C-alpha positions as CSV (number, residue, x, y, z in Angstrom):
1,M,46.7,-39.6,64.5
2,G,44.7,-42.5,64.8
3,G,41.5,-40.8,65.4
4,V,38.1,-41.5,63.9
5,E,37.5,-39.3,60.9
6,D,34.0,-37.9,60.6
7,R,32.9,-37.8,57.0
8,I,29.4,-36.4,55.7
9,G,27.8,-37.2,52.3
10,V,26.9,-35.0,49.3
11,A,23.2,-34.6,50.3
12,E,24.3,-33.5,54.0
13,A,26.8,-31.0,52.6
14,A,24.3,-29.6,50.2
15,S,21.7,-29.1,53.0
16,T,24.3,-27.3,55.1
17,L,25.4,-25.1,52.5
18,G,21.7,-24.3,51.7
19,W,21.1,-23.5,55.3
20,W,24.1,-21.1,55.3
21,L,22.8,-19.2,52.4
22,E,19.4,-18.9,53.7
23,A,21.1,-17.6,57.0
24,G,22.9,-14.8,55.1
25,V,26.5,-16.7,54.9
26,D,27.1,-15.9,51.5
27,V,30.7,-15.4,51.7
28,A,33.3,-17.2,53.8
29,V,35.1,-13.8,55.0
30,A,34.2,-10.4,54.5
31,E,36.3,-7.2,54.9
32,S,33.6,-5.2,56.5
33,P,30.8,-6.2,58.8
34,R,27.4,-6.8,57.5
35,N,23.9,-5.5,58.8
36,W,21.8,-8.8,58.5
37,L,18.7,-7.0,59.4
38,E,18.9,-4.2,56.4
39,R,16.0,-4.4,54.1
40,K,17.0,-4.3,50.5
41,P,14.9,-1.9,48.5
42,E,12.6,-3.7,46.0
43,P,12.9,-3.0,42.4
44,P,10.6,-0.8,40.9
45,N,7.4,-2.3,39.3
46,I,8.0,-1.0,35.7
47,R,5.8,-2.2,33.1
48,P,6.3,-1.7,29.2
49,P,3.5,0.1,27.9
50,S,0.5,-1.5,26.4
51,A,-0.2,-1.7,22.6
52,E,-3.0,0.6,23.1
53,A,-0.9,3.2,24.6
54,V,1.9,3.0,21.9
55,S,-0.8,3.3,19.3
56,Q,-2.1,6.5,20.9
57,A,1.5,8.0,20.7
58,L,1.9,7.5,17.0
59,E,1.5,10.6,15.0
60,T,1.6,9.5,11.2
61,L,0.1,6.5,9.4
62,D,3.4,5.5,8.1
63,L,4.6,5.1,11.8
64,F,1.4,3.3,12.7
65,R,1.7,1.0,9.9
66,D,5.5,0.3,10.6
67,W,4.5,-0.6,14.2
68,L,1.6,-3.0,13.0
69,E,4.3,-4.7,10.9
70,K,7.2,-5.0,13.4
71,S,5.6,-4.8,17.0
72,P,5.5,-8.1,19.1
73,A,3.2,-6.8,21.7
74,L,0.0,-6.5,19.5
75,P,-3.2,-8.4,20.7
76,L,-2.9,-12.1,19.3
77,A,0.6,-11.7,18.3
78,D,2.1,-15.3,18.9
79,I,4.5,-17.9,17.5
80,G,1.7,-19.5,15.5
81,S,0.0,-16.4,14.3
82,K,0.8,-14.6,10.9
83,R,0.5,-10.8,10.3
84,V,-1.9,-9.6,7.6
85,L,-1.1,-5.8,7.0
86,P,-3.6,-3.2,5.9
87,H,-3.6,-1.8,2.2
88,G,-4.4,1.6,0.8
89,A,-3.5,5.2,1.1
90,E,-4.4,8.0,3.6
91,G,-7.5,9.9,2.7
92,A,-9.4,7.0,0.9
93,P,-13.1,7.5,-0.2
94,V,-13.9,4.4,2.0
95,M,-12.1,2.4,4.7
96,L,-13.0,-1.4,5.3
97,I,-12.5,-2.7,8.6
98,A,-13.0,-6.5,8.5
99,E,-13.0,-9.6,10.7
100,M,-9.9,-11.4,11.6
101,P,-8.2,-12.6,8.6
102,T,-8.5,-16.2,7.4
103,G,-5.8,-18.5,6.2
104,E,-6.9,-17.5,2.6
105,D,-6.3,-13.8,3.5
106,A,-3.0,-14.6,5.3
107,A,-1.8,-16.6,2.1
108,E,-2.5,-13.7,-0.1
109,G,-1.3,-11.2,2.4
110,R,-4.6,-9.1,2.3
111,P,-7.4,-8.3,5.0
112,I,-9.8,-9.7,2.5
113,A,-8.9,-12.1,-0.3
114,G,-10.0,-14.6,-2.7
115,E,-13.8,-14.9,-3.8
116,A,-14.6,-12.5,-0.8
117,W,-12.5,-9.8,-2.2
118,K,-13.9,-10.3,-5.7
119,L,-17.4,-9.6,-4.3
120,T,-15.9,-6.7,-2.3
121,E,-14.8,-5.1,-5.6
122,R,-18.2,-5.7,-7.3
123,M,-19.9,-4.2,-4.0
124,L,-17.8,-1.0,-4.0
125,A,-18.2,-0.5,-7.8
126,A,-22.0,-0.6,-7.3
127,I,-21.6,2.6,-5.3
128,G,-19.1,4.1,-7.5
129,I,-15.9,3.3,-5.7
130,D,-12.8,1.7,-7.3
131,A,-11.7,-1.0,-5.0
132,A,-8.1,-0.1,-5.7
133,E,-8.8,3.2,-4.0
134,A,-10.4,1.7,-0.9
135,Y,-8.2,1.2,2.4
136,S,-8.9,-2.1,3.8
137,A,-7.7,-3.3,7.1
138,S,-8.7,-5.9,9.6
139,L,-9.8,-5.4,13.3
140,S,-6.7,-7.6,14.2
141,C,-3.8,-7.9,11.7
142,F,-3.3,-11.4,12.8
143,H,-4.4,-14.7,11.5
144,S,-4.4,-16.9,14.5
145,P,-6.1,-20.3,13.9
146,G,-8.4,-21.4,16.5
147,T,-8.1,-18.2,18.5
148,R,-11.1,-16.3,20.0
149,M,-10.5,-12.8,21.4
150,S,-11.0,-12.3,25.0
151,P,-13.2,-9.0,25.9
152,D,-9.8,-7.4,27.0
153,E,-8.2,-8.3,23.7
154,L,-11.3,-6.8,21.6
155,A,-11.3,-3.6,23.6
156,E,-7.6,-3.2,23.0
157,C,-8.2,-3.8,19.2
158,A,-10.9,-1.6,19.2
159,S,-8.8,1.2,20.7
160,I,-6.0,0.5,18.2
161,A,-8.5,0.5,15.2
162,R,-9.9,3.8,16.4
163,R,-6.4,5.4,16.1
164,H,-5.9,3.6,12.8
165,I,-9.1,5.4,11.5
166,A,-8.0,8.7,12.9
167,L,-4.6,8.5,11.2
168,A,-5.9,7.0,7.8
169,K,-8.5,9.8,7.4
170,P,-11.1,8.1,5.2
171,K,-14.2,9.8,3.9
172,R,-16.4,6.8,4.9
173,L,-16.0,3.8,7.1
174,L,-17.5,0.3,6.4
175,L,-17.4,-2.2,9.1
176,L,-17.6,-5.9,7.9
177,G,-18.9,-8.4,10.2
178,D,-20.0,-9.0,13.7
179,A,-16.5,-8.5,15.6
180,P,-15.8,-5.0,14.1
181,A,-19.3,-3.7,15.1
182,L,-19.1,-5.0,18.4
183,A,-15.7,-3.7,19.0
184,L,-16.3,-0.2,17.5
185,L,-20.1,0.3,18.2
186,G,-20.4,-2.0,21.3
187,K,-23.4,-3.7,19.4
188,R,-23.8,-7.0,17.5
189,L,-24.1,-6.7,13.8
190,V,-27.8,-7.3,14.0
191,Q,-28.5,-4.2,16.1
192,A,-25.8,-2.1,14.2
193,R,-27.0,-2.7,10.8
194,G,-29.3,-0.1,9.2
195,H,-28.0,2.9,11.3
196,V,-25.4,5.4,10.4
197,H,-22.7,5.9,13.2
198,K,-19.9,8.3,13.7
199,I,-16.4,6.6,14.8
200,E,-13.6,9.1,15.0
201,G,-15.8,11.7,13.4
202,V,-16.2,9.3,10.2
203,R,-19.5,8.4,8.8
204,A,-19.5,4.5,9.3
205,V,-22.1,1.8,8.5
206,A,-21.8,-1.9,9.5
207,T,-22.7,-4.9,7.2
208,F,-22.2,-8.4,6.4
209,H,-18.7,-9.6,5.5
210,P,-18.4,-10.7,2.0
211,R,-17.4,-14.1,3.0
212,F,-20.6,-14.5,4.9
213,L,-22.5,-13.3,1.6
214,L,-20.9,-16.0,-0.4
215,D,-22.7,-18.5,1.7
216,R,-25.8,-16.4,2.3
217,P,-26.4,-14.7,-1.2
218,S,-30.1,-14.0,-0.2
219,D,-28.8,-11.3,2.2
220,K,-27.1,-9.3,-0.5
221,A,-30.1,-7.1,-0.7
222,L,-29.7,-6.2,2.7
223,A,-25.9,-5.5,2.2
224,W,-27.0,-3.4,-0.7
225,R,-29.3,-1.2,1.7
226,D,-26.3,-0.9,4.0
227,L,-24.1,0.5,1.1
228,L,-26.7,3.0,0.0
229,L,-26.8,4.1,3.6
230,L,-23.3,4.5,3.6
231,M,-23.2,6.7,0.6
232,E,-26.3,9.0,1.4
233,E,-25.2,12.6,1.6
234,E,-24.9,14.3,5.2
235,A,-28.0,16.2,6.1
């Protein structure tokens, strides 16, 4: 009684408790002794499979398209992007793989929309293909304003597109624009044009995106040559 009572402040108490925790004093009383030097096993470094790996495991076009519609792990999938899914049926006379969708494409829910699609219809009709029978898709199924693909994203989209082609089984393949040519052929459009390529065993030709041709109608003659090349009979 009558002695001087020592008091500590909140900051000192928190500091003391923090030191105890760092020293391993995490309980006031334990029923059994503790080995303070024991090393706890580190959790295994488990990573979820990449979108590329998942796409390769899908065995049907229906499963693949369902995955495109729902997966949160696809390249360029984020809060600000909008999915634009492919249109068409397996075994189409031609499969179109276009550049990333624009806002107009996203609004209509088609990989190619508006005046660009009307021009596409005329281009396909000129080579005897009903546009309603074509299979249309984008290199990335996301409209993501202001986004540019990194080299890794481009490579991943290319791998996914190859799986898409293999499952869709089109008779011919038309790459529309620079990005699909670069991703799937490793060449810019200017080098890829004028040649027949094979992608997943499918005859493929690269040409201008119809959106580009609307701004540069003088290049329609070059695009016509590409279309004729696409339709040439196999030697």
